[in-house]
C-alpha positions in Angstrom: 249.8 68.7 148.4 250.9 69.0 152.0 248.6 70.1 154.7 249.4 73.7 156.0 250.5 73.4 159.7 248.8 76.2 161.9 250.4 77.8 164.8 248.5 80.2 167.0 250.1 82.7 169.4 248.9 83.5 173.0 247.9 86.8 171.4 245.8 85.2 168.7 243.9 83.3 171.5 243.4 86.4 173.7 242.0 88.3 170.6 239.5 85.4 169.7 238.4 85.3 173.4 237.9 89.1 173.3 236.1 89.1 169.9 233.8 86.3 171.2 233.1 88.3 174.3 232.1 91.2 172.2 229.4 89.0 170.5 231.1 88.3 167.1 229.9 85.4 165.3 232.4 82.5 164.7 232.1 83.4 161.0 233.0 87.0 161.5 236.0 86.0 163.8 237.1 83.5 161.1 236.9 86.2 158.5 239.2 88.5 160.7 241.8 85.8 160.8 241.4 84.9 157.3 240.4 81.3 158.1 237.5 78.8 157.7 234.8 79.0 160.4 235.5 75.3 161.0 239.0 76.0 161.8 238.2 78.7 164.3 235.7 76.3 165.9 238.2 73.5 166.1 241.3 75.4 167.2 239.8 78.1 169.5 236.9 76.2 171.2 238.0 77.1 174.8 238.6 80.8 173.9 235.1 81.2 172.2 233.4 79.5 175.1 235.4 81.5 177.8 234.9 84.9 176.0 231.3 84.5 175.7 230.9 83.2 179.3 233.0 86.1 180.7 231.0 88.6 178.8 227.8 87.1 180.1 229.2 87.1 183.7 230.0 90.8 183.6 226.7 91.8 182.2 224.7 89.7 184.6 226.7 91.3 187.4 225.9 94.6 186.2 222.2 93.9 185.8 222.2 92.4 189.4 223.8 95.5 190.8 221.5 97.7 189.2 218.5 95.7 190.3 219.5 95.4 193.8 220.5 99.2 194.1 217.1 100.5 194.2 218.1 103.2 191.8 216.6 101.5 188.7 213.2 100.2 189.3 212.8 98.9 185.8 215.7 96.6 186.2 214.5 95.4 189.7 211.2 94.5 188.1 213.0 92.9 185.1 215.2 90.9 187.5 212.2 89.7 189.7 210.3 88.6 186.6 213.1 86.6 185.0 215.0 85.5 188.0 212.1 85.4 190.7 211.4 81.7 190.4 207.8 82.3 189.4 206.9 84.6 192.2 206.6 87.7 190.1 204.9 87.6 186.8 202.3 89.3 184.8 199.2 87.4 183.7 198.2 87.8 180.2 194.5 88.0 179.4 192.6 88.4 176.1 190.2 91.3 175.9 187.2 89.0 176.9 189.0 87.5 179.9 190.4 90.6 181.6 189.4 91.0 185.1 188.5 94.4 186.5 191.9 94.6 188.3 194.6 93.1 186.0 197.6 94.3 187.7 200.4 91.8 188.5 200.0 90.1 191.7 202.7 89.5 194.2 202.2 87.2 197.1 203.3 89.5 199.9 203.3 86.5 202.4 206.2 84.9 200.6 208.3 88.1 200.9 210.6 88.7 204.0 209.9 92.1 206.1 213.1 93.6 204.1 211.9 92.5 200.9 208.4 94.1 201.5 210.2 97.4 202.6 212.3 97.6 199.6 209.2 96.7 197.4 207.3 99.5 199.1 210.3 102.0 198.6 210.6 101.1 194.9 206.7 101.6 194.4 207.0 104.9 196.0 210.0 105.8 193.5 208.0 104.6 190.5 205.1 106.6 191.3 207.0 109.7 191.9 209.0 109.3 188.7 
């Protein structure tokens, strides 16, 4: 029995890229095209990678813009904790080890004057919210 020759259109490639960007699994994309997962992985390797990368890029840009806007203190704190190169972190203690003041510590000496002013402004917003 002869092997089936597969030909994919530009439209197919764009659809795979879009679906991968939406977070669909390779298996789910394969089901949409009525193909084996291995076929999707083999023939659409670049589209799967680019779709996921483009989506991550858009979400990361949105998160960064929210964090730097000052309008969303929660995102600012999240960004600093996850992307702050260890400068902003909470210390976890067990009940017996908890010091009297267990609030997160920030080394203000490492911050620029502008960063300190922004932090002060964010703290004011957080306390009034």
